[in-house]
TIMI-2910 file (N, C-alpha, C, CB; in pm, 1 decimal, decimal comma, always signed):
<rs>
+----------+----------+----------+----------+----------+----------+----------+----------+----------+----------+----------+----------+------+
!      n_x !      n_y !      n_z !     ca_x !     ca_y !     ca_z !      c_x !      c_y !      c_z !     cb_x !     cb_y !     cb_z ! resn !
+----------+----------+----------+----------+----------+----------+----------+----------+----------+----------+----------+----------+------+
!  -3013,4 !  +6107,4 !  +3984,8 !  -3050,2 !  +6010,5 !  +4100,3 !  -2927,9 !  +5960,8 !  +4187,7 !  -3121,3 !  +5881,3 !  +4038,9 !  Met !
!  -2968,3 !  +5985,1 !  +4303,5 !  -2860,9 !  +5946,1 !  +4408,1 !  -2873,0 !  +5785,0 !  +4430,2 !  -2886,6 !  +6032,3 !  +4559,0 !  Ala !
!  -2735,1 !  +5728,1 !  +4435,8 !  -2749,8 !  +5590,4 !  +4462,7 !  -2647,9 !  +5578,5 !  +4604,7 !  -2701,1 !  +5490,5 !  +4318,3 !  Arg !
!  -2713,2 !  +5511,8 !  +4700,5 !  -2652,5 !  +5528,0 !  +4838,9 !  -2648,8 !  +5370,6 !  +4858,9 !  -2748,7 !  +5626,3 !  +4962,7 !  Ile !
!  -2517,1 !  +5313,9 !  +4923,5 !  -2506,2 !  +5166,2 !  +4934,1 !  -2593,5 !  +5079,9 !  +4840,2 !  -2539,0 !  +5128,4 !  +5071,7 !  Ala !
!  -2563,9 !  +5100,9 !  +4715,2 !  -2606,2 !  +5029,9 !  +4605,1 !  -2758,4 !  +5025,0 !  +4567,9 !  -2560,0 !  +4903,6 !  +4624,3 !  Gly !
!  -2829,7 !  +5137,6 !  +4638,4 !  -2968,1 !  +5141,8 !  +4620,7 !  -2990,9 !  +5286,6 !  +4553,2 !  -3047,7 !  +5118,1 !  +4763,4 !  Ile !
!  -3057,7 !  +5299,1 !  +4445,7 !  -3101,8 !  +5405,3 !  +4379,0 !  -3237,1 !  +5481,4 !  +4474,7 !  -3142,4 !  +5347,3 !  +4225,3 !  Thr !
!  -3189,4 !  +5587,0 !  +4542,0 !  -3319,6 !  +5639,4 !  +4621,5 !  -3418,4 !  +5740,4 !  +4541,9 !  -3269,1 !  +5720,8 !  +4756,0 !  Ile !
!  -3551,6 !  +5742,5 !  +4571,6 !  -3626,3 !  +5812,8 !  +4483,4 !  -3599,9 !  +5969,8 !  +4493,1 !  -3767,6 !  +5777,1 !  +4507,1 !  Pro !
!  -3628,0 !  +6023,1 !  +4368,4 !  -3602,0 !  +6150,2 !  +4350,2 !  -3715,8 !  +6260,4 !  +4413,4 !  -3584,2 !  +6160,4 !  +4204,8 !  Asn !
!  -3838,7 !  +6216,2 !  +4410,8 !  -3929,1 !  +6310,0 !  +4429,2 !  -3959,6 !  +6313,7 !  +4569,5 !  -4040,2 !  +6290,7 !  +4349,1 !  Glu !
!  -3891,0 !  +6217,2 !  +4643,9 !  -3943,4 !  +6217,7 !  +4806,3 !  -3851,3 !  +6292,7 !  +4885,0 !  -3952,4 !  +6066,2 !  +4879,1 !  Lys !
!  -3892,4 !  +6326,4 !  +5014,0 !  -3786,5 !  +6420,4 !  +5079,2 !  -3676,8 !  +6311,7 !  +5148,5 !  -3865,0 !  +6533,5 !  +5205,9 !  Arg !
!  -3580,3 !  +6360,4 !  +5148,3 !  -3456,8 !  +6298,7 !  +5188,8 !  -3446,8 !  +6203,7 !  +5279,0 !  -3382,1 !  +6377,6 !  +5227,7 !  Ile !
!  -3557,9 !  +6267,7 !  +5398,7 !  -3536,1 !  +6185,7 !  +5544,6 !  -3627,8 !  +6043,6 !  +5503,9 !  -3614,4 !  +6288,7 !  +5711,5 !  Val !
!  -3737,5 !  +6063,5 !  +5408,1 !  -3782,6 !  +5943,6 !  +5365,9 !  -3740,4 !  +5848,6 !  +5271,6 !  -3873,5 !  +5962,0 !  +5338,5 !  Ile !
!  -3665,6 !  +5901,8 !  +5191,1 !  -3581,9 !  +5847,9 !  +5084,9 !  -3472,3 !  +5767,0 !  +5149,8 !  -3523,3 !  +5960,4 !  +4994,6 !  Ala !
!  -3421,4 !  +5804,5 !  +5235,6 !  -3330,8 !  +5698,9 !  +5312,3 !  -3359,6 !  +5571,3 !  +5372,3 !  -3283,9 !  +5752,4 !  +5408,5 !  Leu !
!  -3498,8 !  +5556,9 !  +5405,8 !  -3547,6 !  +5445,9 !  +5459,1 !  -3593,2 !  +5344,3 !  +5340,2 !  -3659,2 !  +5485,8 !  +5554,3 !  Thr !
!  -3566,5 !  +5367,5 !  +5225,9 !  -3550,3 !  +5289,3 !  +5116,4 !  -3449,0 !  +5171,8 !  +5126,9 !  -3516,2 !  +5374,0 !  +5013,4 !  Tyr !
!  -3345,6 !  +5222,2 !  +5205,4 !  -3215,4 !  +5119,7 !  +5213,5 !  -3227,8 !  +5043,0 !  +5355,5 !  -3053,6 !  +5211,2 !  +5207,0 !  Ile !
!  -3250,8 !  +4895,6 !  +5317,4 !  -3247,2 !  +4800,6 !  +5418,8 !  -3155,2 !  +4830,3 !  +5538,1 !  -3211,4 !  +4678,7 !  +5360,4 !  Tyr !
!  -3208,5 !  +4833,3 !  +5641,8 !  -3132,8 !  +4860,2 !  +5761,6 !  -3164,4 !  +4988,8 !  +5810,0 !  -2990,6 !  +4849,3 !  +5741,8 !  Gly !
!  -3212,7 !  +5096,6 !  +5749,9 !  -3227,5 !  +5246,5 !  +5783,2 !  -3373,1 !  +5275,8 !  +5785,3 !  -3153,3 !  +5343,8 !  +5676,5 !  Ile !
!  -3392,9 !  +5302,6 !  +5936,8 !  -3558,3 !  +5343,3 !  +5935,1 !  -3555,4 !  +5484,7 !  +5964,3 !  -3662,0 !  +5262,0 !  +6055,3 !  Gly !
!  -3669,7 !  +5549,5 !  +6032,1 !  -3692,8 !  +5698,0 !  +6065,9 !  -3573,8 !  +5727,7 !  +6141,1 !  -3829,4 !  +5732,7 !  +6151,4 !  Asp !
!  -3559,8 !  +5681,5 !  +6251,0 !  -3452,9 !  +5715,4 !  +6366,0 !  -3324,5 !  +5735,3 !  +6284,8 !  -3432,3 !  +5587,3 !  +6488,1 !  Thr !
!  -3250,9 !  +5641,2 !  +6242,7 !  -3135,1 !  +5624,4 !  +6178,1 !  -3119,7 !  +5756,6 !  +6059,6 !  -3138,9 !  +5469,2 !  +6114,8 !  Tyr !
!  -3222,2 !  +5770,0 !  +5993,3 !  -3251,8 !  +5835,3 !  +5885,3 !  -3203,2 !  +5982,2 !  +5930,0 !  -3404,5 !  +5815,8 !  +5843,7 !  Ser !
!  -3289,9 !  +6040,5 !  +6057,6 !  -3274,7 !  +6148,6 !  +6114,7 !  -3129,2 !  +6203,8 !  +6173,0 !  -3363,0 !  +6137,0 !  +6202,4 !  Lys !
!  -3062,7 !  +6075,6 !  +6223,6 !  -2949,4 !  +6091,8 !  +6274,0 !  -2845,4 !  +6115,7 !  +6170,0 !  -2924,4 !  +5988,9 !  +6352,9 !  Lys !
!  -2823,4 !  +6063,7 !  +6055,8 !  -2774,4 !  +6041,0 !  +5945,8 !  -2762,6 !  +6197,8 !  +5894,2 !  -2860,4 !  +5936,1 !  +5864,9 !  Ile !
!  -2887,7 !  +6255,3 !  +5864,4 !  -2898,6 !  +6377,7 !  +5819,0 !  -2860,5 !  +6484,7 !  +5902,5 !  -3013,2 !  +6394,1 !  +5781,9 !  Leu !
!  -2890,1 !  +6458,8 !  +6038,7 !  -2841,0 !  +6573,1 !  +6117,1 !  -2700,7 !  +6549,2 !  +6147,9 !  -2920,5 !  +6595,7 !  +6245,3 !  Ala !
!  -2616,8 !  +6434,8 !  +6131,2 !  -2454,2 !  +6436,7 !  +6133,1 !  -2402,2 !  +6500,9 !  +5987,6 !  -2387,6 !  +6264,7 !  +6152,7 !  Glu !
!  -2481,6 !  +6480,2 !  +5884,8 !  -2430,0 !  +6536,8 !  +5773,8 !  -2473,0 !  +6700,9 !  +5730,8 !  -2469,6 !  +6439,6 !  +5670,5 !  Ala !
!  -2555,9 !  +6762,5 !  +5865,6 !  -2602,1 !  +6881,1 !  +5836,8 !  -2671,0 !  +6916,3 !  +5693,1 !  -2497,6 !  +6956,7 !  +5860,0 !  Lys !
!  -2755,1 !  +6812,8 !  +5704,0 !  -2848,1 !  +6838,1 !  +5574,7 !  -2987,3 !  +6835,8 !  +5610,5 !  -2829,3 !  +6729,5 !  +5460,3 !  Val !
!  -3054,0 !  +6963,5 !  +5573,7 !  -3219,5 !  +6972,5 !  +5635,8 !  -3273,8 !  +6839,8 !  +5562,6 !  -3328,3 !  +7139,6 !  +5579,9 !  Asp !
!  -3393,3 !  +6816,7 !  +5662,3 !  -3472,2 !  +6691,1 !  +5655,4 !  -3574,2 !  +6707,4 !  +5515,9 !  -3564,5 !  +6671,0 !  +5809,0 !  Glu !
!  -3628,1 !  +6850,2 !  +5501,6 !  -3735,3 !  +6881,0 !  +5403,6 !  -3677,8 !  +6897,8 !  +5276,6 !  -3814,0 !  +7001,6 !  +5437,4 !  Ser !
!  -3555,6 !  +6873,6 !  +5258,9 !  -3513,4 !  +6896,1 !  +5097,2 !  -3528,7 !  +6771,8 !  +5030,5 !  -3355,3 !  +6945,3 !  +5069,9 !  Ile !
!  -3575,2 !  +6769,4 !  +4899,5 !  -3627,3 !  +6666,3 !  +4821,7 !  -3486,8 !  +6611,0 !  +4789,2 !  -3727,2 !  +6711,3 !  +4693,9 !  Arg !
!  -3466,6 !  +6484,4 !  +4724,4 !  -3359,0 !  +6401,8 !  +4696,8 !  -3303,5 !  +6479,1 !  +4588,6 !  -3392,4 !  +6254,3 !  +4664,4 !  Thr !
!  -3396,2 !  +6513,2 !  +4461,3 !  -3339,7 !  +6583,3 !  +4357,9 !  -3270,0 !  +6731,8 !  +4376,3 !  -3442,4 !  +6591,1 !  +4268,9 !  Lys !
!  -3318,0 !  +6773,4 !  +4490,5 !  -3234,8 !  +6902,4 !  +4514,1 !  -3113,4 !  +6899,5 !  +4599,4 !  -3317,7 !  +7001,9 !  +4574,0 !  Asp !
!  -3064,9 !  +6793,8 !  +4632,9 !  -2934,0 !  +6779,9 !  +4718,7 !  -2810,4 !  +6807,3 !  +4613,9 !  -2921,2 !  +6615,4 !  +4793,2 !  Leu !
!  -2727,2 !  +6864,9 !  +4665,3 !  -2582,6 !  +6889,8 !  +4591,8 !  -2494,3 !  +6778,4 !  +4597,4 !  -2501,3 !  +7006,7 !  +4653,7 !  Thr !
!  -2397,7 !  +6763,1 !  +4509,1 !  -2319,6 !  +6614,3 !  +4504,8 !  -2231,1 !  +6623,0 !  +4624,6 !  -2219,3 !  +6581,8 !  +4356,8 !  Glu !
!  -2184,7 !  +6735,9 !  +4686,9 !  -2115,1 !  +6724,2 !  +4813,4 !  -2197,2 !  +6664,8 !  +4927,5 !  -2067,2 !  +6856,4 !  +4853,3 !  Asp !
!  -2346,2 !  +6725,1 !  +4935,0 !  -2432,1 !  +6661,6 !  +5043,1 !  -2453,8 !  +6495,2 !  +5018,4 !  -2583,2 !  +6741,6 !  +5042,6 !  Gln !
!  -2487,6 !  +6475,0 !  +4894,5 !  -2474,7 !  +6318,2 !  +4883,7 !  -2373,6 !  +6236,6 !  +4918,4 !  -2485,1 !  +6282,3 !  +4772,6 !  Val !
!  -2260,9 !  +6288,6 !  +4877,7 !  -2120,3 !  +6211,8 !  +4915,6 !  -2134,5 !  +6213,9 !  +5068,1 !  -1964,0 !  +6295,2 !  +4859,3 !  Asn !
!  -2190,2 !  +6325,3 !  +5148,0 !  -2133,9 !  +6321,4 !  +5271,4 !  -2231,2 !  +6206,8 !  +5335,9 !  -2130,2 !  +6472,3 !  +5346,5 !  Thr !
!  -2374,4 !  +6194,9 !  +5285,5 !  -2454,4 !  +6110,2 !  +5342,9 !  -2418,4 !  +5956,3 !  +5305,0 !  -2589,5 !  +6150,8 !  +5306,4 !  Val !
!  -2351,2 !  +5952,2 !  +5196,4 !  -2315,3 !  +5834,1 !  +5138,9 !  -2193,8 !  +5770,8 !  +5239,1 !  -2270,6 !  +5862,9 !  +4981,7 !  Arg !
!  -2098,1 !  +5855,1 !  +5237,2 !  -1998,7 !  +5818,2 !  +5348,5 !  -2033,1 !  +5783,2 !  +5488,1 !  -1916,5 !  +5919,3 !  +5364,0 !  Glu !
!  -2140,2 !  +5842,7 !  +5533,0 !  -2178,9 !  +5827,0 !  +5681,6 !  -2250,5 !  +5705,5 !  +5677,8 !  -2267,8 !  +5946,7 !  +5747,2 !  Ile !
!  -2329,8 !  +5665,3 !  +5573,1 !  -2410,1 !  +5551,4 !  +5580,3 !  -2312,3 !  +5431,1 !  +5565,1 !  -2523,8 !  +5554,7 !  +5471,4 !  Val !
!  -2220,0 !  +5432,8 !  +5455,5 !  -2116,7 !  +5312,2 !  +5437,7 !  -2021,2 !  +5301,3 !  +5549,9 !  -2029,7 !  +5327,0 !  +5306,3 !  Glu !
!  -1977,2 !  +5401,4 !  +5616,8 !  -1877,6 !  +5369,3 !  +5731,3 !  -1945,4 !  +5354,2 !  +5878,0 !  -1767,1 !  +5489,7 !  +5738,5 !  Lys !
!  -2069,3 !  +5416,6 !  +5897,7 !  -2107,1 !  +5379,6 !  +6040,6 !  -2219,4 !  +5277,7 !  +6058,3 !  -2148,9 !  +5503,4 !  +6113,9 !  Lys !
!  -2267,1 !  +5247,4 !  +5946,7 !  -2400,9 !  +5149,2 !  +5944,1 !  -2399,6 !  +5024,8 !  +5878,0 !  -2513,5 !  +5212,3 !  +5880,6 !  Tyr !
!  -2435,2 !  +4918,1 !  +5948,6 !  -2448,5 !  +4814,4 !  +5868,4 !  -2601,9 !  +4801,1 !  +5778,6 !  -2421,3 !  +4697,9 !  +5963,1 !  His !
!  -2580,2 !  +4801,0 !  +5644,3 !  -2687,9 !  +4805,0 !  +5574,5 !  -2704,4 !  +4711,3 !  +5458,0 !  -2699,5 !  +4924,3 !  +5538,7 !  Val !
!  -2817,6 !  +4680,5 !  +5399,5 !  -2822,9 !  +4597,5 !  +5269,0 !  -2768,9 !  +4444,6 !  +5301,2 !  -2723,2 !  +4673,1 !  +5146,5 !  Glu !
!  -2672,2 !  +4430,0 !  +5217,7 !  -2599,5 !  +4264,4 !  +5184,3 !  -2546,6 !  +4239,5 !  +5333,3 !  -2438,2 !  +4257,1 !  +5044,2 !  Gly !
!  -2452,6 !  +4332,1 !  +5384,9 !  -2380,2 !  +4311,3 !  +5526,3 !  -2477,0 !  +4264,1 !  +5628,0 !  -2313,4 !  +4447,6 !  +5583,4 !  Glu !
!  -2589,6 !  +4356,3 !  +5647,5 !  -2687,8 !  +4321,0 !  +5769,3 !  -2765,9 !  +4217,3 !  +5725,0 !  -2784,2 !  +4437,9 !  +5819,2 !  Leu !
!  -2817,6 !  +4174,9 !  +5602,7 !  -2866,2 !  +4043,9 !  +5556,9 !  -2795,1 !  +3940,1 !  +5588,9 !  -2880,2 !  +4035,6 !  +5430,0 !  Arg !
!  -2690,7 !  +3929,4 !  +5573,2 !  -2554,1 !  +3826,0 !  +5587,9 !  -2552,4 !  +3810,9 !  +5752,0 !  -2379,8 !  +3906,1 !  +5518,5 !  Arg !
!  -2547,1 !  +3922,8 !  +5827,4 !  -2520,0 !  +3920,3 !  +5971,0 !  -2651,8 !  +3833,9 !  +6020,9 !  -2504,9 !  +4083,8 !  +6041,1 !  Asp !
!  -2783,9 !  +3863,9 !  +6000,9 !  -2918,6 !  +3804,8 !  +6029,0 !  -2928,8 !  +3669,2 !  +5984,3 !  -3027,3 !  +3881,3 !  +5966,1 !  Ile !
!  -2874,9 !  +3643,8 !  +5855,9 !  -2893,6 !  +3496,3 !  +5836,6 !  -2783,7 !  +3414,8 !  +5879,2 !  -2917,9 !  +3464,2 !  +5699,3 !  Met !
!  -2667,8 !  +3465,7 !  +5951,8 !  -2576,4 !  +3400,9 !  +6004,0 !  -2613,7 !  +3384,2 !  +6169,6 !  -2446,9 !  +3472,8 !  +5967,2 !  Gly !
!  -2689,0 !  +3486,7 !  +6218,6 !  -2747,7 !  +3468,2 !  +6335,1 !  -2851,7 !  +3348,4 !  +6367,9 !  -2802,5 !  +3581,8 !  +6353,7 !  Asn !
!  -2943,6 !  +3361,6 !  +6250,8 !  -3029,3 !  +3251,8 !  +6271,9 !  -2971,2 !  +3118,7 !  +6224,4 !  -3156,1 !  +3278,0 !  +6206,0 !  Ile !
!  -2874,1 !  +3092,4 !  +6141,2 !  -2838,4 !  +2991,9 !  +6127,7 !  -2735,2 !  +2923,3 !  +6263,7 !  -2788,9 !  +3008,4 !  +6000,4 !  Lys !
!  -2686,1 !  +3016,2 !  +6343,8 !  -2613,3 !  +2967,4 !  +6458,0 !  -2752,1 !  +2921,5 !  +6551,4 !  -2500,9 !  +3096,6 !  +6531,3 !  Arg !
!  -2849,3 !  +2983,7 !  +6555,0 !  -2956,9 !  +2919,5 !  +6647,9 !  -3003,3 !  +2797,4 !  +6596,8 !  -3078,2 !  +3006,3 !  +6669,1 !  Leu !
!  -3005,4 !  +2763,3 !  +6473,9 !  -3057,3 !  +2649,6 !  +6412,1 !  -2956,0 !  +2539,3 !  +6443,9 !  -3080,8 !  +2671,6 !  +6259,3 !  Lys !
!  -2831,9 !  +2580,2 !  +6449,3 !  -2718,4 !  +2473,3 !  +6454,1 !  -2722,5 !  +2439,3 !  +6605,4 !  -2558,3 !  +2531,2 !  +6400,1 !  Glu !
!  -2733,7 !  +2515,3 !  +6694,4 !  -2709,5 !  +2483,6 !  +6842,0 !  -2815,3 !  +2435,1 !  +6917,2 !  -2666,4 !  +2593,4 !  +6911,6 !  Thr !
!  -2954,0 !  +2411,9 !  +6813,0 !  -3052,3 !  +2361,0 !  +6863,1 !  -3117,1 !  +2420,1 !  +6956,4 !  -3028,1 !  +2265,6 !  +6894,2 !  Gly !
!  -3144,8 !  +2576,4 !  +6955,6 !  -3211,7 !  +2646,3 !  +7066,6 !  -3347,1 !  +2630,5 !  +7033,1 !  -3173,0 !  +2795,2 !  +7086,3 !  Ser !
!  -3456,1 !  +2692,0 !  +7124,0 !  -3592,2 !  +2677,8 !  +7096,9 !  -3629,1 !  +2752,5 !  +6984,1 !  -3670,6 !  +2713,0 !  +7204,7 !  Tyr !
!  -3547,7 !  +2891,4 !  +6994,0 !  -3583,9 !  +2993,6 !  +6871,8 !  -3536,0 !  +2928,1 !  +6727,3 !  -3497,5 !  +3151,7 !  +6895,3 !  Arg !
!  -3428,8 !  +2856,0 !  +6752,9 !  -3362,7 !  +2768,3 !  +6623,2 !  -3453,0 !  +2681,2 !  +6590,6 !  -3227,3 !  +2684,7 !  +6646,9 !  Gly !
!  -3525,0 !  +2625,4 !  +6651,4 !  -3623,2 !  +2506,2 !  +6623,3 !  -3754,3 !  +2557,3 !  +6569,2 !  -3653,9 !  +2420,4 !  +6756,9 !  Leu !
!  -3792,2 !  +2669,1 !  +6607,7 !  -3913,2 !  +2741,0 !  +6559,0 !  -3888,8 !  +2793,9 !  +6417,0 !  -3950,6 !  +2860,2 !  +6655,7 !  Arg !
!  -3781,4 !  +2854,6 !  +6385,7 !  -3704,1 !  +2888,7 !  +6249,2 !  -3731,1 !  +2760,6 !  +6152,1 !  -3524,3 !  +2911,9 !  +6276,5 !  His !
!  -3662,0 !  +2654,4 !  +6216,9 !  -3670,8 !  +2533,9 !  +6134,0 !  -3803,2 !  +2495,4 !  +6081,9 !  -3622,2 !  +2424,9 !  +6206,1 !  Ile !
!  -3900,7 !  +2498,7 !  +6187,1 !  -4032,7 !  +2457,7 !  +6171,4 !  -4110,6 !  +2555,5 !  +6071,8 !  -4098,4 !  +2451,0 !  +6310,3 !  Lys !
!  -4074,6 !  +2662,0 !  +6056,8 !  -4114,9 !  +2811,3 !  +5991,8 !  -4232,3 !  +2822,7 !  +6085,4 !  -4160,2 !  +2823,5 !  +5804,7 !  Arg !
!  -4238,4 !  +2846,8 !  +6218,2 !  -4334,3 !  +2897,5 !  +6308,1 !  -4293,0 !  +3033,3 !  +6361,3 !  -4355,7 !  +2801,3 !  +6418,5 !  Leu !
!  -4395,9 !  +3108,8 !  +6411,6 !  -4309,3 !  +3230,0 !  +6502,9 !  -4224,2 !  +3214,6 !  +6598,4 !  -4381,7 !  +3310,1 !  +6570,8 !  Pro !
!  -4108,8 !  +3284,5 !  +6627,4 !  -4018,3 !  +3237,3 !  +6721,4 !  -4013,8 !  +3374,9 !  +6816,1 !  -3867,9 !  +3183,8 !  +6649,7 !  Ala !
!  -4110,7 !  +3435,7 !  +6839,2 !  -4105,5 !  +3537,1 !  +6948,0 !  -4221,3 !  +3543,9 !  +7022,6 !  -4079,7 !  +3666,8 !  +6900,7 !  Arg !
!  -4275,6 !  +3422,6 !  +7052,3 !  -4389,3 !  +3415,1 !  +7149,9 !  -4543,7 !  +3450,7 !  +7102,2 !  -4352,2 !  +3511,1 !  +7261,4 !  Gly !
!  -4556,1 !  +3456,3 !  +6984,3 !  -4671,2 !  +3487,3 !  +6942,3 !  -4757,7 !  +3367,9 !  +6931,4 !  -4658,5 !  +3555,6 !  +6828,7 !  Gln !
!  -4898,4 !  +3377,9 !  +6950,3 !  -4985,2 !  +3264,7 !  +6939,5 !  -4970,0 !  +3186,1 !  +6809,3 !  -5123,6 !  +3309,8 !  +6954,0 !  Arg !
!  -5025,2 !  +3053,1 !  +6782,7 !  -5028,2 !  +2978,1 !  +6663,3 !  -5171,4 !  +2925,5 !  +6646,1 !  -4923,4 !  +2864,6 !  +6666,4 !  Thr !
!  -5246,8 !  +2929,9 !  +6749,1 !  -5375,5 !  +2890,0 !  +6709,6 !  -5467,3 !  +2969,1 !  +6602,4 !  -5442,1 !  +2883,9 !  +6825,8 !  Lys !
!  -5442,7 !  +3106,3 !  +6629,9 !  -5479,8 !  +3188,4 !  +6518,3 !  -5367,1 !  +3284,2 !  +6469,4 !  -5600,6 !  +3267,2 !  +6556,1 !  Thr !
!  -5391,3 !  +3365,4 !  +6376,9 !  -5301,8 !  +3474,1 !  +6348,6 !  -5140,0 !  +3434,2 !  +6301,3 !  -5301,8 !  +3559,5 !  +6481,4 !  Asn !
!  -5123,7 !  +3313,6 !  +6261,0 !  -5006,9 !  +3271,5 !  +6204,7 !  -5016,0 !  +3202,3 !  +6079,8 !  -4943,6 !  +3197,0 !  +6289,5 !  Ser !
!  -5106,8 !  +3254,0 !  +5989,5 !  -5134,3 !  +3193,7 !  +5847,9 !  -5031,5 !  +3224,1 !  +5762,4 !  -5260,7 !  +3241,6 !  +5782,4 !  Arg !
!  -4949,1 !  +3333,5 !  +5785,4 !  -4858,6 !  +3340,5 !  +5671,3 !  -4745,5 !  +3274,0 !  +5678,4 !  -4824,4 !  +3459,3 !  +5642,4 !  Thr !
!  -4689,4 !  +3266,0 !  +5810,3 !  -4584,1 !  +3153,4 !  +5857,7 !  -4613,5 !  +2988,5 !  +5810,9 !  -4584,7 !  +3158,0 !  +6030,4 !  Leu !
!  -4752,0 !  +2978,6 !  +5841,4 !  -4801,9 !  +2826,9 !  +5830,9 !  -4841,3 !  +2806,6 !  +5681,7 !  -4939,5 !  +2792,7 !  +5934,4 !  Arg !
!  -4836,5 !  +2900,3 !  +5591,1 !  -4865,9 !  +2871,4 !  +5426,3 !  -4999,3 !  +2899,5 !  +5412,0 !  -4839,9 !  +2714,0 !  +5367,7 !  Gly !
!  -5060,4 !  +2972,4 !  +5506,8 !  -5230,5 !  +3008,2 !  +5477,4 !  -5313,8 !  +2895,8 !  +5488,7 !  -5265,2 !  +3063,7 !  +5325,7 !  Asn !
!  -5276,2 !  +2802,7 !  +5607,8 !  -5365,8 !  +2686,7 !  +5601,7 !  -5507,2 !  +2709,3 !  +5652,9 !  -5306,4 !  +2576,9 !  +5677,9 !  Val !
!  -5612,3 !  +2684,0 !  +5597,6 !  -5748,5 !  +2712,9 !  +5666,5 !  -5802,7 !  +2586,1 !  +5660,2 !  -5846,4 !  +2824,5 !  +5599,2 !  Arg !
!  -5796,4 !  +2519,5 !  +5760,0 !  -5873,0 !  +2386,1 !  +5764,7 !  -6001,7 !  +2405,9 !  +5900,6 !  -5740,8 !  +2242,4 !  +5802,8 !  Ser !
!  -6122,8 !  +2457,4 !  +5848,7 !  -6231,9 !  +2463,5 !  +5942,7 !  -6342,4 !  +2357,2 !  +5929,1 !  -6291,9 !  +2593,6 !  +5931,9 !  Thr !
!  -6391,3 !  +2321,3 !  +6014,4 !  -6510,4 !  +2216,3 !  +5998,5 !  -6629,1 !  +2276,2 !  +5941,4 !  -6554,3 !  +2152,9 !  +6134,5 !  Ala !
!  -6685,2 !  +2196,8 !  +5872,0 !  -6791,2 !  +2242,2 !  +5789,9 !  -6937,9 !  +2227,3 !  +5871,1 !  -6786,5 !  +2155,7 !  +5651,3 !  Gly !
!  -7039,6 !  +2205,2 !  +5820,7 !  -7167,4 !  +2206,9 !  +5902,2 !  -7215,2 !  +2037,3 !  +5930,6 !  -7294,9 !  +2301,1 !  +5806,2 !  Ser !
!  -7132,1 !  +1977,2 !  +5844,8 !  -7148,7 !  +1815,5 !  +5859,2 !  -7248,5 !  +1779,9 !  +5765,8 !  -7195,1 !  +1760,4 !  +6008,5 !  Gly !
!  -7314,0 !  +1875,0 !  +5713,0 !  -7426,7 !  +1797,1 !  +5620,8 !  -7372,2 !  +1780,6 !  +5478,0 !  -7576,1 !  +1884,7 !  +5610,0 !  Arg !
!  -7420,9 !  +1683,4 !  +5427,9 !  -7377,5 !  +1635,4 !  +5299,5 !  -7415,1 !  +1687,7 !  +5181,3 !  -7404,7 !  +1522,0 !  +5287,8 !  Arg !
!  -7336,2 !  +1712,9 !  +5084,0 !  -7391,1 !  +1783,6 !  +4969,7 !  -7468,8 !  +1686,5 !  +4874,0 !  -7276,2 !  +1855,1 !  +4893,5 !  Val !
!  -7583,7 !  +1696,2 !  +4838,0 !  -7655,0 !  +1596,0 !  +4749,9 !  -7609,3 !  +1646,1 !  +4611,6 !  -7826,6 !  +1593,1 !  +4768,7 !  Leu !
!  -7573,5 !  +1544,0 !  +4535,1 !  -7570,3 !  +1529,9 !  +4397,4 !  -7647,5 !  +1485,0 !  +4304,8 !  -7498,2 !  +1482,6 !  +4376,5 !  Thr !
!  -7706,2 !  +1557,8 !  +4195,5 !  -7838,9 !  +1531,4 !  +4122,0 !  -7764,7 !  +1415,6 !  +4013,5 !  -7921,5 !  +1694,7 !  +4037,9 !  Lys !
!  -7846,0 !  +1338,5 !  +3993,1 !  -7810,8 !  +1210,0 !  +3887,8 !  -7918,6 !  +1210,0 !  +3797,2 !  -7800,4 !  +1052,4 !  +3957,6 !  Thr !
+----------+----------+----------+----------+----------+----------+----------+----------+----------+----------+----------+----------+------+
</rs>
């Protein structure tokens, strides 16, 4: 099992897909890393040699902000926005969409799945 940036990447998947299990690495970065390391994208993780794994690990750790470091940077940016009182910071404080999305509908997950709809207005009769 290969461990890169503190994450155990899956053995049965192709390496180009397995690298995307690391927070901060997507398809594009994965392809760039493998091209720089001169590793074929179609190889399964279990078929990599130790030298190839070490090369990929060095590239990821030296050139890219991933996992804890990236999460810390993002949290710091959000904290700065909140402290300065910017519009985006206020949206984060209120837990509302911060990038211009509509809130009349489609923001249920941020609002906590609140469903307040009006009924028909007819009273429910209870049997006595």
